[in-house]
KOLZA-313754 format. One record per residue: z, x, y of N, C-alpha, C, CB in turn; residue number from 1. Coordinates in nm, 2 decimals, m for minus. Glycine has a CB too. Layout:
! residues N
R, n.c3, n.c1, n.c2, ca.c3, ca.c1, ca.c2, c.c3, c.c1, c.c2, cb.c3, cb.c1, cb.c2, pos
R, Z, X, Y, Z, X, Y, Z, X, Y, Z, X, Y, NUM $
...
***
This chain:
! residues 93
R, n.c3, n.c1, n.c2, ca.c3, ca.c1, ca.c2, c.c3, c.c1, c.c2, cb.c3, cb.c1, cb.c2, pos
R, m1.42, 3.34, m0.32, m1.44, 3.20, m0.26, m1.56, 3.14, m0.34, m1.47, 3.21, m0.11, 1 $
R, m1.55, 3.01, m0.35, m1.66, 2.93, m0.40, m1.68, 2.81, m0.31, m1.63, 2.89, m0.55, 2 $
R, m1.77, 2.73, m0.34, m1.80, 2.61, m0.26, m1.78, 2.48, m0.35, m1.94, 2.61, m0.21, 3 $
R, m1.75, 2.37, m0.28, m1.72, 2.25, m0.35, m1.80, 2.14, m0.28, m1.57, 2.22, m0.35, 4 $
R, m1.85, 2.04, m0.37, m1.91, 1.92, m0.32, m1.81, 1.81, m0.32, m2.04, 1.88, m0.40, 5 $
R, m1.79, 1.74, m0.20, m1.69, 1.65, m0.19, m1.74, 1.50, m0.19, m1.61, 1.67, m0.06, 6 $
R, m1.65, 1.41, m0.15, m1.67, 1.27, m0.16, m1.79, 1.22, m0.08, m1.55, 1.20, m0.12, 7 $
R, m1.83, 1.29, 0.03, m1.94, 1.24, 0.11, m2.07, 1.24, 0.02, m1.96, 1.34, 0.23, 8 $
R, m2.08, 1.30, m0.09, m2.19, 1.31, m0.18, m2.20, 1.19, m0.27, m2.19, 1.43, m0.26, 9 $
R, m2.09, 1.12, m0.28, m2.08, 1.00, m0.38, m2.19, 0.90, m0.35, m1.94, 0.94, m0.37, 10 $
R, m2.27, 0.87, m0.45, m2.38, 0.78, m0.44, m2.49, 0.82, m0.34, m2.33, 0.64, m0.40, 11 $
R, m2.49, 0.95, m0.30, m2.60, 1.00, m0.22, m2.69, 1.09, m0.30, m2.54, 1.07, m0.09, 12 $
R, m2.63, 1.20, m0.35, m2.70, 1.29, m0.44, m2.84, 1.33, m0.38, m2.72, 1.24, m0.58, 13 $
R, m2.84, 1.37, m0.26, m2.97, 1.40, m0.19, m3.05, 1.51, m0.26, m2.94, 1.44, m0.04, 14 $
R, m2.98, 1.61, m0.31, m3.04, 1.72, m0.38, m3.11, 1.83, m0.30, m3.14, 1.67, m0.48, 15 $
R, m3.09, 1.82, m0.16, m3.14, 1.93, m0.08, m3.07, 2.06, m0.11, m3.13, 1.89, 0.07, 16 $
R, m2.95, 2.05, m0.15, m2.87, 2.17, m0.18, m2.92, 2.23, m0.31, m2.72, 2.13, m0.20, 17 $
R, m2.97, 2.15, m0.40, m3.02, 2.20, m0.53, m3.15, 2.28, m0.50, m3.05, 2.09, m0.63, 18 $
R, m3.23, 2.23, m0.41, m3.36, 2.29, m0.38, m3.34, 2.43, m0.32, m3.44, 2.20, m0.29, 19 $
R, m3.23, 2.45, m0.24, m3.22, 2.58, m0.17, m3.13, 2.68, m0.25, m3.16, 2.56, m0.03, 20 $
R, m3.06, 2.64, m0.35, m2.97, 2.73, m0.42, m3.04, 2.84, m0.49, m2.88, 2.65, m0.52, 21 $
R, m3.02, 2.96, m0.45, m3.09, 3.07, m0.52, m3.06, 3.10, m0.66, m3.08, 3.20, m0.43, 22 $
R, m2.94, 3.05, m0.71, m2.90, 3.08, m0.84, m2.89, 2.95, m0.93, m2.77, 3.15, m0.84, 23 $
R, m2.94, 2.84, m0.88, m2.94, 2.72, m0.96, m2.80, 2.68, m1.01, m3.04, 2.72, m1.07, 24 $
R, m2.70, 2.69, m0.93, m2.56, 2.66, m0.98, m2.51, 2.52, m0.94, m2.47, 2.76, m0.92, 25 $
R, m2.60, 2.44, m0.89, m2.56, 2.30, m0.85, m2.62, 2.20, m0.96, m2.61, 2.26, m0.71, 26 $
R, m2.54, 2.12, m1.02, m2.58, 2.04, m1.13, m2.53, 1.90, m1.12, m2.53, 2.11, m1.26, 27 $
R, m2.59, 1.81, m1.20, m2.54, 1.68, m1.23, m2.63, 1.62, m1.34, m2.55, 1.59, m1.10, 28 $
R, m2.58, 1.52, m1.40, m2.66, 1.44, m1.49, m2.70, 1.31, m1.42, m2.58, 1.42, m1.63, 29 $
R, m2.79, 1.24, m1.48, m2.84, 1.11, m1.42, m2.72, 1.01, m1.39, m2.94, 1.05, m1.51, 30 $
R, m2.62, 1.01, m1.48, m2.52, 0.91, m1.47, m2.41, 0.95, m1.37, m2.45, 0.89, m1.60, 31 $
R, m2.42, 1.08, m1.32, m2.32, 1.12, m1.22, m2.34, 1.06, m1.08, m2.32, 1.27, m1.21, 32 $
R, m2.23, 1.04, m1.01, m2.24, 0.99, m0.87, m2.25, 1.09, m0.76, m2.12, 0.89, m0.85, 33 $
R, m2.21, 1.22, m0.80, m2.22, 1.33, m0.71, m2.28, 1.45, m0.78, m2.08, 1.36, m0.65, 34 $
R, m2.30, 1.56, m0.71, m2.35, 1.69, m0.76, m2.22, 1.78, m0.78, m2.45, 1.75, m0.67, 35 $
R, m2.24, 1.88, m0.86, m2.13, 1.97, m0.88, m2.18, 2.12, m0.88, m2.06, 1.94, m1.02, 36 $
R, m2.09, 2.20, m0.82, m2.12, 2.34, m0.81, m2.05, 2.42, m0.92, m2.09, 2.40, m0.67, 37 $
R, m2.12, 2.50, m1.00, m2.06, 2.58, m1.10, m1.99, 2.70, m1.04, m2.16, 2.62, m1.21, 38 $
R, m1.86, 2.70, m1.03, m1.78, 2.81, m0.96, m1.81, 2.95, m1.02, m1.64, 2.78, m0.97, 39 $
R, m1.84, 2.96, m1.15, m1.86, 3.09, m1.21, m2.00, 3.14, m1.17, m1.84, 3.08, m1.36, 40 $
R, m2.09, 3.05, m1.14, m2.23, 3.09, m1.11, m2.26, 3.11, m0.96, m2.33, 2.99, m1.17, 41 $
R, m2.18, 3.04, m0.88, m2.20, 3.04, m0.73, m2.18, 3.19, m0.68, m2.10, 2.95, m0.66, 42 $
R, m2.28, 3.23, m0.59, m2.27, 3.36, m0.54, m2.22, 3.36, m0.39, m2.41, 3.43, m0.54, 43 $
R, m2.17, 3.25, m0.35, m2.11, 3.23, m0.21, m2.21, 3.26, m0.10, m1.99, 3.33, m0.20, 44 $
R, m2.33, 3.22, m0.12, m2.43, 3.25, m0.01, m2.42, 3.15, 0.10, m2.57, 3.24, m0.07, 45 $
R, m2.37, 3.03, 0.08, m2.35, 2.92, 0.17, m2.47, 2.85, 0.22, m2.28, 2.98, 0.29, 46 $
R, m2.59, 2.88, 0.16, m2.71, 2.81, 0.19, m2.70, 2.66, 0.17, m2.83, 2.87, 0.11, 47 $
R, m2.63, 2.62, 0.07, m2.61, 2.48, 0.04, m2.54, 2.40, 0.16, m2.53, 2.46, m0.08, 48 $
R, m2.45, 2.46, 0.23, m2.38, 2.39, 0.33, m2.48, 2.34, 0.44, m2.28, 2.49, 0.40, 49 $
R, m2.57, 2.42, 0.49, m2.66, 2.37, 0.59, m2.77, 2.28, 0.54, m2.72, 2.49, 0.66, 50 $
R, m2.79, 2.28, 0.41, m2.89, 2.20, 0.35, m2.84, 2.06, 0.32, m2.94, 2.26, 0.22, 51 $
R, m2.71, 2.04, 0.32, m2.66, 1.91, 0.28, m2.67, 1.81, 0.40, m2.51, 1.92, 0.24, 52 $
R, m2.74, 1.70, 0.39, m2.76, 1.61, 0.51, m2.63, 1.53, 0.54, m2.87, 1.52, 0.48, 53 $
R, m2.53, 1.52, 0.45, m2.42, 1.44, 0.47, m2.29, 1.52, 0.49, m2.40, 1.35, 0.36, 54 $
R, m2.30, 1.66, 0.50, m2.18, 1.74, 0.52, m2.08, 1.73, 0.41, m2.12, 1.70, 0.65, 55 $
R, m2.13, 1.73, 0.29, m2.04, 1.71, 0.17, m1.99, 1.85, 0.11, m2.10, 1.63, 0.07, 56 $
R, m2.05, 1.96, 0.16, m2.02, 2.09, 0.09, m1.93, 2.17, 0.18, m2.15, 2.16, 0.05, 57 $
R, m1.83, 2.23, 0.12, m1.74, 2.32, 0.19, m1.70, 2.44, 0.11, m1.61, 2.24, 0.23, 58 $
R, m1.67, 2.55, 0.18, m1.60, 2.66, 0.11, m1.47, 2.61, 0.07, m1.59, 2.79, 0.21, 59 $
R, m1.42, 2.66, m0.05, m1.29, 2.61, m0.10, m1.18, 2.62, 0.00, m1.25, 2.69, m0.22, 60 $
R, m1.17, 2.72, 0.08, m1.07, 2.74, 0.18, m1.08, 2.64, 0.30, m1.07, 2.88, 0.23, 61 $
R, m1.20, 2.59, 0.32, m1.23, 2.50, 0.43, m1.24, 2.35, 0.40, m1.36, 2.54, 0.50, 62 $
R, m1.21, 2.32, 0.27, m1.21, 2.18, 0.23, m1.11, 2.10, 0.30, m1.19, 2.17, 0.07, 63 $
R, m1.15, 1.99, 0.36, m1.06, 1.90, 0.43, m0.95, 1.85, 0.34, m1.13, 1.78, 0.50, 64 $
R, m0.83, 1.84, 0.39, m0.72, 1.79, 0.31, m0.75, 1.66, 0.23, m0.59, 1.77, 0.39, 65 $
R, m0.82, 1.57, 0.29, m0.84, 1.44, 0.22, m0.94, 1.46, 0.11, m0.89, 1.34, 0.32, 66 $
R, m1.01, 1.57, 0.10, m1.11, 1.60, m0.01, m1.07, 1.71, m0.10, m1.24, 1.63, 0.05, 67 $
R, m0.95, 1.76, m0.09, m0.90, 1.87, m0.17, m0.91, 1.84, m0.32, m0.76, 1.91, m0.13, 68 $
R, m0.89, 1.72, m0.36, m0.90, 1.69, m0.51, m1.03, 1.72, m0.57, m0.87, 1.54, m0.53, 69 $
R, m1.14, 1.73, m0.48, m1.27, 1.76, m0.54, m1.28, 1.91, m0.58, m1.37, 1.74, m0.43, 70 $
R, m1.19, 2.00, m0.54, m1.19, 2.13, m0.60, m1.17, 2.12, m0.75, m1.08, 2.22, m0.53, 71 $
R, m1.07, 2.05, m0.79, m1.04, 2.03, m0.93, m1.15, 1.95, m1.00, m0.91, 1.97, m0.95, 72 $
R, m1.19, 1.84, m0.94, m1.29, 1.75, m1.00, m1.42, 1.83, m1.03, m1.32, 1.63, m0.91, 73 $
R, m1.46, 1.91, m0.93, m1.58, 1.99, m0.94, m1.57, 2.09, m1.06, m1.61, 2.07, m0.81, 74 $
R, m1.47, 2.16, m1.07, m1.45, 2.25, m1.18, m1.44, 2.18, m1.32, m1.33, 2.34, m1.16, 75 $
R, m1.37, 2.06, m1.32, m1.35, 1.99, m1.44, m1.48, 1.94, m1.50, m1.27, 1.86, m1.41, 76 $
R, m1.58, 1.91, m1.42, m1.71, 1.86, m1.47, m1.77, 1.96, m1.57, m1.81, 1.83, m1.36, 77 $
R, m1.75, 2.08, m1.55, m1.81, 2.18, m1.64, m1.73, 2.20, m1.77, m1.82, 2.32, m1.57, 78 $
R, m1.61, 2.14, m1.78, m1.54, 2.14, m1.91, m1.53, 2.00, m1.97, m1.40, 2.19, m1.88, 79 $
R, m1.53, 1.90, m1.89, m1.51, 1.76, m1.94, m1.58, 1.66, m1.84, m1.36, 1.73, m1.96, 80 $
R, m1.70, 1.64, m1.86, m1.78, 1.56, m1.77, m1.73, 1.42, m1.76, m1.93, 1.55, m1.82, 81 $
R, m1.69, 1.36, m1.87, m1.64, 1.22, m1.86, m1.51, 1.21, m1.78, m1.61, 1.17, m2.00, 82 $
R, m1.42, 1.31, m1.79, m1.30, 1.31, m1.71, m1.33, 1.33, m1.56, m1.20, 1.42, m1.76, 83 $
R, m1.42, 1.41, m1.53, m1.46, 1.43, m1.39, m1.53, 1.30, m1.34, m1.56, 1.55, m1.38, 84 $
R, m1.61, 1.24, m1.41, m1.67, 1.11, m1.37, m1.57, 1.00, m1.34, m1.77, 1.06, m1.47, 85 $
R, m1.47, 1.00, m1.43, m1.36, 0.90, m1.41, m1.29, 0.93, m1.28, m1.26, 0.91, m1.53, 86 $
R, m1.26, 1.05, m1.25, m1.19, 1.09, m1.13, m1.27, 1.05, m1.00, m1.15, 1.24, m1.12, 87 $
R, m1.40, 1.08, m1.01, m1.49, 1.04, m0.90, m1.49, 0.89, m0.88, m1.64, 1.10, m0.92, 88 $
R, m1.50, 0.82, m0.99, m1.50, 0.67, m0.98, m1.37, 0.62, m0.92, m1.52, 0.61, m1.12, 89 $
R, m1.26, 0.68, m0.96, m1.13, 0.64, m0.90, m1.12, 0.67, m0.75, m1.01, 0.71, m0.98, 90 $
R, m1.17, 0.78, m0.71, m1.17, 0.82, m0.57, m1.26, 0.73, m0.49, m1.22, 0.97, m0.56, 91 $
R, m1.37, 0.69, m0.55, m1.46, 0.60, m0.48, m1.42, 0.46, m0.47, m1.60, 0.60, m0.55, 92 $
R, m1.32, 0.42, m0.55, m1.27, 0.28, m0.55, m1.19, 0.24, m0.43, m1.19, 0.25, m0.67, 93 $
***
């Protein structure tokens, strides 16, 4: 299992999750509208879930149906940042 950051993070990027992550697997660049969890680095500790003030983080199996696209968007960012950003922008429109 891994965790995913969903649409509730768009334009929030509170970063409380970054501060508590023991393996520094949550990333973004300045131009990003959300944060992303590196699935290969995540150790499934779930600390980020309770740290998120907007409830944007879910275990992959618990991701709400309306946010399921963020599983792919999250993983895509680590291979193609521009494509992931485009998908986030489309979702936010």
